[in-house]
Each structure stands twice: as structure tokens, then as C-alpha cells.
N, C-alpha and C positions, 0 to 999 in steps of 0.2 A: 427210609434214610433217618438216620439217629440224629440229624443235626439241622438247625433251623437256618434257611438260606438268606443270606444279608440281601437287603434291597439296593445296596450299593454295587453296580454292576462288577467294579475292580473287585471288590472282597468277594463277593460271588465268584468270580473266576478263581482267586484265589482259595477258596473252600474246595472249588470243584479240583484245582491240582493238588491241594494237600490231601484230599481223599484218594488220590492215585499213589498206591504203592510203587515207588521208583527207588528202592532203595538200592545202593550200587552193588553188581553182584560180588563183587570183592570182599564185601562184607557181610557179617551175619545175618542171615535171614533176607539176603538179596536175590531173590529167585527170579523176580519180574524183571528189574532193571529198567532201562527208561522207556519201554515199549510203551506203556500206557501214556506216557507224557508226550511222545511223537504222535500219537494217535488223536489225542487233544489238540493240540497245537495245529496239527493239519486240518482238522475240521475247523479251527478257529480262523485260519487264514483262507481256507476254502470258502467259508460264509462271507468273507470280506472280498472275495476276488483279488486277492493279493497273491502272487505266485511264489512258490516254494520249493525246494528240493531236498531229498534225503540223502545224505552221503553217509556210507557206511565206512565207520571208523574202526570198529573191532566186529567179529563175526555176530550178526544179528542185532549190532547196537549202532543206531544212526544220530548223527547231528541232523538238525532239520534248519534250514536256513531261509528265510523271507526277504523278499525283495520287495520293497515301497520306493518306486522311481521318483527322483528328484529333478529339479530344473536342470542340473548339470550332471549328466550320467557319467562324467569322469571322475566325479567325486564320490566317496561312500563314506559313510559314518556307521560305523559299526555299534549294536547293542546285544550285549551277550550276557546269558544267564545260563548256569548249568542245571541240568535235570535231574541228576541224582541226588540222593541224601545220603546222611549218615544211617547206620543201622538205627532201627527201632526197637531191639531187643532189650536196651536199658530204659524203656520209658516207663513210667508209672502213671500214664494216662492213655488212653486210647491213640494211637498214633495216627490214625487214618480217620478220626471223626472231629472235623474241623469247627468245634464248637467256638462261639464267641460270647464271651463274658467280660462286662467290664469294660470294654473298649479294647480288648485283647483276643486276638484269634490264635488258637491253639491247635498243634498237630505237627507231626515229623516235617519238617521242610517249610514249616510256614514261615520261618526267620531265615533259614538257610536252604535254600534262598528262592524259594518259589514266590515269596513276596514281590522281590526284584522283578521277577519274570512277569508276573501278572501286571504289575504296573506298566512295564514297557510295553507290551501287547496292547494294552488299553490306550497308551501314547499314541501308538500307530493307528489302532481303531478309530480314534477322535479325529485324527488328520485326514483319514480316507473318508470319514463320515462327513466331514464338514467341507471336503472338496478342496482341501490344502495342500498344495504341492510343497515339500520343502526344498530348500537352496540345494541340499545336496542328496543324493540317494540313501536311503536307510535302511541298512540291513537289519534283520534280527537274527540273532542264532542261539538255538537251545542245544547246549553241549552236553556230551556225555563223560563221566569217569573224573568229576574233578575231586570227588572224594577219596580217588586212590592215587591215580598216576597221570592227571591231567591230557589223558590221549584226546579227548576231545577238541580242546583248544589248542593243542600242538598241530592237530590235524588241519584244524580252521586257519590257523596262522600261517601254514605252509601254501594253502590253497586259495585264499581269499585275500584279496589286496584292499586296504582300507587306509585314510588319511589319519583315522584316530578311533580309539574305542572306549566304549563305557562299559564296565564291568560290574554286574550286579552282586553284589555282597552285602551284608549287613553292616553299614558303617554309621547308623543313626542320623543319616544323610548329611553326614559330613563329608567333604570332598577329599577322597585319599588319592594323594598324586605320588606317593611313595611308599613302598612295603619292601620288605627282605626277601631275598632269594634264598634258595636251599639247595644242599649238596648232602647226599646220604650216600654212606658207604661201608664196607666192612674191611677190618684190618685182622689178617691172620697171622698167628704166630705158631710155629711149628717146634716141638721140643723133642724129647725122647723120653719114653717111659721106661720105669724102672719100679722096684718094690721100694714102699717109703721107709722101709728099715735101712736100706742102702741109698739114700737120693743123690750120693755123688755119683754114682752109676747111670743117673738120667739127666735130662734138662729139663727143667721146670718151667714150661710154657706161660703157665700163669705168672708166675714170679716175673719173668721176661716181659710179660704184658704190662705188669704194673709198672716196671722201669720205663717202658715207653708211654704211659700214661702220665706219669710224674714228669716225663720231658715234653710232653705236649704242653702242661701247665706252665713249664719253665719257659720254655722257647717259642711257643705261638701265643699265649694269652697275653703277653706283654705288648705285641704287635697290634693284637685286636684292640687293646685298651688303648692304643696312642691313635687311632683313626676312627672317624664317626662321620656320619651324614645327618643332614638337618632333618629334624622328624623321627629319624629312626635311632640315633646313638651308635652304638659300636656293634660291629659284628661280633657273633659269639658260636662256641660248638659245645656240644653235649655229647659225652658218652653214654647211649640210652640203654644199650643191652650188653651182658658180656656172658659168655659160656665156655667152659673148660672142664677137663678133668673127666674121668670115668668113675673112679669112687675114692675114698679117703684115703685108702693105704697104697694109691698107685701115686707116682710121680706124673703129674699131667703132660700128654704128649701134645696137646693143642690146645689154643684159647683164641676166641674170636670175640671182636667188639664191633657192634655198629655205632657210627659216627653221625651225628646230625649237625652240619655246620649253616648258619643264618648269614647269609651275604648282604652286603650293604651296596648301592650303586658304586661302580667303579672296581668292585671285585670280580672276577670271572670264576666259574667252576673250576676251569683248567688251573688257574693260579692257586685255589685253595687247595687243590689235591697235591699240587707240586710243594706247597708248604709242608704237607704232612710227609709225603715221600722225602724230603730233605731231612727232615728230623729222624725218620727211619734210616736213613742212609748213613746220616752220622752216627747213630747209635750203632750199626752194624760195623763201622769202621772201627770201632773200638772194642767191639764184642764179637768174636769169630763164632762163638756158638749161638748168636742171635740169626734165627730164621723167620724174618717178617716180610710179608707183602701186603701193601695198599692196593686193594681189589678195585676195579673199575666202579664208578658210582651206579646204585641201582635206582637214584631219584635224583633230578637235576632239574631246578626253574630258575630263571633269571630273577634278580631284583628289579624292582620297578623304581624308576626316578624321573618324570615328566616334570620340567620346567615350569615353575609357577606362573609364567607369563606365556605358556603353551595356549592356543586357541581353546581347547577343549576344557583346560582348569577353567578359564576365565568364563566360558559360557555357563560351566556348570556352577560356579561361584554367583554368576549373575542371576541363575534361574533358581537357585535355592534362596538366595536373598529375598527376590519378588514373590515367591510361595511361603516362605516359613518367616520372613522379616530376618534373617540370620545366615550368614555362612561361614563355615569354618573349614580349614585347610589342613589336612591330617596326614599322619604317616603311622603306619600298623607294622607290627613284627611278624605277622605271618604271610604266607605266598598266596597269590590267586591266579585266576585265570588270567591276569593281565600279563603274568611272566612271559607266555610266548611273543606276545606281541611287543613287549619292552625288548627281547632279545634281538627282535627284528627292527627296532627303531621307531616303532609307531607310538606315537604319545596316546597314553591312555590313563584313565583314572578309573576307581573304584568307588562306586557310590550306590546305596541302596538304604531300604527301611529297615528297621530292627537293628539290634545288637549283636556283637558276636557273644556276648555273655550268655546269650540264649541258645546259640548253636549247638548242636549236639547233646543237648541237654536232656535229663529225664523228662522235663518239662518243657516244652520248646513252644515259644509263643512270639508274637509278633505285634506291636501297637497298630492299631487300624488307621490311626490318624496319619501315621508316616507313610502307611502303603497308599494313601490316597493323594496325600502330597507328592509322592514320589512319582505319582503318573503324572501330575501337572510338571512336574521339573523335567522330567524326560522329555514330555510334549515340547517345553520351551528351548531345551537343549536341541532337538531334533529340528525345530525351526530357527536356529541361530545360525547367522551365516558361515561360522567357523573361524 
């Protein structure tokens, strides 16, 4: 072992988790997937005599769900943390050697988001070893595939009924009650190929696409600028990729863009797509040569907008204030595993140690004090009546 194990049990567990290569298989270097994480967590809960089950979501890839029974078996509070990480190929430090230096713990997944997972399972461990029965049943879920398509939490939300959820992501221990959703889709324009010396014989798909992109800016952007949500601001869209044409002396017969829309609560993925389709339909009505299709989305996740007076928000605020002396309610522009629960109307928050600024970085790290504090915060939330 090339690293020194911490004397703090939460940090020692985090080191164990970081040492496990769990890069998402959809990303470069993701050969192992979440298998090692599932094995570690299975051993952890077995040692505590806490029952758990494995649910195969994708071939060979399993969520793990542990159940710590509460006083009221009809109520359940979920603590969720994804087990996969971003690719480690860009890292400039050893990704799976969890060194601790100057109060920071380094390695891939240390911040995003194994720190939150280690704190969550130790909060349950403390309750179990102290003989404390929480008011509600506590579920812990280690899920797959957050770094790609949210397959783990989509499956979890479909099969597990809970009254509230706490999602582990690096929020610097701020209570995130709102975040944007996302809809990603392709738009295809078909033209007609011709020699560039006689462009009038063809239909230039790239030029047609440029016209549509200009229309989006003129017809969709003002509507987005006119609406907002507290803590999140306005919805946005971004044309992230464009491809078209075969060579410079051809009139291009096709062009394709990928669009990423960021939603605020109150918007629906279906409504967003209809707005873009309406712009395309309007353009086609005035241009018989325009052949354009908005494809079905390849990624969808709902926005999160949990009311500030919701029990889970107030329980988390009280816990943060008791542990750190302060509590901040916040919103973030990115999506999380809270999306599938928000889509089902389940009150959810995102709360965890570390900063999103360190996630996915060439040098990833997490503040050790925040990890230790997170375990205390999670335990207090588990013990709250809701």
C-alpha cells in the first residue's frame, strides 16, 4: 500500500473507496465499473448485520440498497450516492492512491462523490452500533451510471418508494434544494449534394442549419430570458456540436447539431422539445427546400425544485447549523441523481462534502474536515422526525 491509512474511521473508509477503480464503463478507462464498490459495500453492511439487496440495472452492473429499519416501517428516508466516477485518464496525480496532505484527501472520486458515500454509511454505522432506532426506515443506495445516463437512479426511483431523499454530491455542505434539469437532442438538416462550382444545383445543409440556429437565438432565447426560478436564474440552451459536409468542394447534403437545454422547475422536457419543433416548423413553412428533423432526446432529466419549507430541507438546515454553526440553502446549475425523484414528486435535497470545482479535475481532492462533518450532519438528519 503506497498510502498511509487515516486514524479517523470515516476518512479511512473514504480512502478504501477511492482506492477502488470505479470509472464508469462508458468513459475512457472504465474497465472495472462499479463492481469493486458493490463488493466493498456488501462487506461493510454484512459486518454490521444490516440487510441489503443487489439490483441489476445494466448487464453485470448493480445498485446496492441497504435497509436500516426505523420505528415507523411505513416511512422511508433515502440516502443515495453514486458509485461510479469520471475518467481518470486526465489526472496528473495517481488516481487510486488516496494520500492525505494538509487536511486534503486526494484521488479520483474523493470529491465526486465517494466522500458523501463514506459519510452516509458511517452515519448508519453509528446509529447501529449505538442501538439507536431512527424515526423512519433509512435506506442507503449506492447507484451506478451517474456519470453517463443516470441509469442507476432512474431504476431506483421506479422501484423504491420513499418520502424524501438526500443525494450525495459535493456542495461544500450547502443544502441544495434546487437544480436545473437537462434535455439533450440532435437536430438533422438534409440538403442536396452538388459540385461547389455550381452551388445552385444543390441545397446547402450547413447554410440551412445556420438559419435555424439564428432563429433559435431570435425566437427561443427571449422567452428563456423572461422566466426564472429562485436560486437558479433563467433556463438556457447551448448548441454543443455541429457536423456536416464531406469536403470543401461539395455542397453539403447534411448537417447535424447537438443541443443541450438546461431547464428550471416548471419546464418539462416535452415542452422544451415542442418549442424547438415549433421554430423548425415555422421555418419550413416559409422555405420549401428546408428538410429538418428534431430527433427524440438522447438524455433527459428533470429539474429539482424542493420547497424551502419542506421537512427534508428544514431538517438538513438544522443539522448543518448544529454541526458547522451555519447553514446555507442554495441552487446549482447542473443536474444530479435527485432528478428522477423530483420527477416523481419526492422532496429531495443535494448535500455533501467537497466542492464541485474539484470534481472531474486533473487533481481531485476533498476537505477532510467536511467529510467528518458530513457524517455528523447525515446522522442528525436520519434521527430527525421529518
